[in-house]
C-alpha positions in Angstrom: -32.3 -56.5 87.1 -28.7 -55.9 87.9 -26.4 -58.9 88.4 -23.2 -59.7 90.0 -20.8 -57.3 91.7 -22.8 -54.2 90.7 -25.9 -55.5 92.4 -23.9 -56.5 95.5 -22.4 -53.0 95.6 -25.9 -51.4 95.3 -27.2 -53.5 98.2 -24.2 -52.6 100.3 -24.8 -48.9 99.7 -28.4 -49.3 100.7 -27.4 -50.9 104.0 -24.9 -48.0 104.5 -27.7 -45.5 104.0 -29.8 -47.4 106.6 -26.9 -47.1 109.1 -26.6 -43.4 108.5 -30.3 -43.0 109.2 -30.0 -45.1 112.3 -27.2 -42.8 113.5 -29.5 -39.8 112.9 -32.1 -41.4 115.2 -34.6 -42.4 112.6 -37.1 -45.2 113.5 -36.9 -48.5 111.7 -40.3 -48.0 110.0 -39.2 -44.7 108.6 -35.9 -46.2 107.3 -37.9 -49.0 105.7 -40.2 -46.6 103.9 -37.5 -44.2 102.8 -35.3 -47.0 101.4 -38.3 -49.0 100.1 -37.3 -52.2 101.8 -39.1 -54.6 104.2 -39.3 -53.7 107.9 -37.8 -57.2 108.6 -34.7 -56.4 106.6 -34.3 -53.1 108.4 -34.8 -54.8 111.7 -32.0 -57.3 110.9 -29.7 -54.4 109.8 -30.5 -52.5 113.0 -29.7 -55.5 115.2 -26.4 -55.9 113.3 -25.6 -52.2 113.6 -26.4 -52.3 117.4 -24.2 -55.4 117.8 -21.3 -53.8 115.8 -21.5 -56.6 113.3 -19.8 -54.9 110.3 -19.4 -58.2 108.4 -23.2 -58.7 108.2 -23.7 -55.1 107.2 -21.1 -55.4 104.4 -23.0 -58.4 102.9 -21.8 -60.9 100.4 -18.4 -60.4 98.7 -18.9 -62.6 95.7 -21.9 -63.2 93.4 -23.2 -66.5 92.3 -23.3 -70.0 93.7 -20.2 -71.9 94.7 -19.0 -74.6 92.4 -20.3 -78.1 93.1 -17.1 -79.7 92.1 -13.9 -78.8 93.9 -10.7 -78.5 91.9 -9.2 -81.6 93.4 -12.3 -83.6 92.5 -12.0 -82.3 88.9 -8.4 -83.4 88.7 -9.3 -86.9 90.1 -12.1 -87.2 87.5 -9.6 -86.3 84.7 -7.2 -88.9 85.9 -9.9 -91.6 85.3 -10.2 -90.5 81.7 -13.5 -88.6 81.8 -13.3 -85.3 79.9 -17.0 -84.5 79.5 -19.4 -85.0 76.7 -18.4 -84.9 73.0 -18.3 -81.2 72.0 -18.7 -80.1 75.6 -15.4 -80.8 77.5 -15.1 -80.0 81.1 -13.0 -76.8 81.6 -10.1 -77.3 84.0 -9.8 -74.6 86.6 -7.0 -76.2 88.5 -4.0 -74.2 89.4 -0.8 -76.2 88.9 
C-alpha cells in the first residue's frame, strides 16, 4: 500500500476524476463503480462539488498524525533536565 504524500496525491486525483464525471452528468452510482469506491464516498464528493467546497475535494495536505508534544512543551521538558531514556534521547525539533 502506498504511503504518505504519494497516497494523498493518488486520492486527490481520484476525487478530481469523480468531479469530471459529475460535470459530464454521470450518476453517482456510475461514478462509484467506475472509480471502484463506495457510493457513500461519491455522495460526499458530490455534495462538496455542488456546494463548491474545493477544500474538501482537495483532501488532506499532510500525511501522518500530528505530534502529541508541541515544540514549546519539549523545550519545557528539557529545561527540567529530562532528555529521554538512555540510548534513546528525545530529538529536539524546536526552531530557535
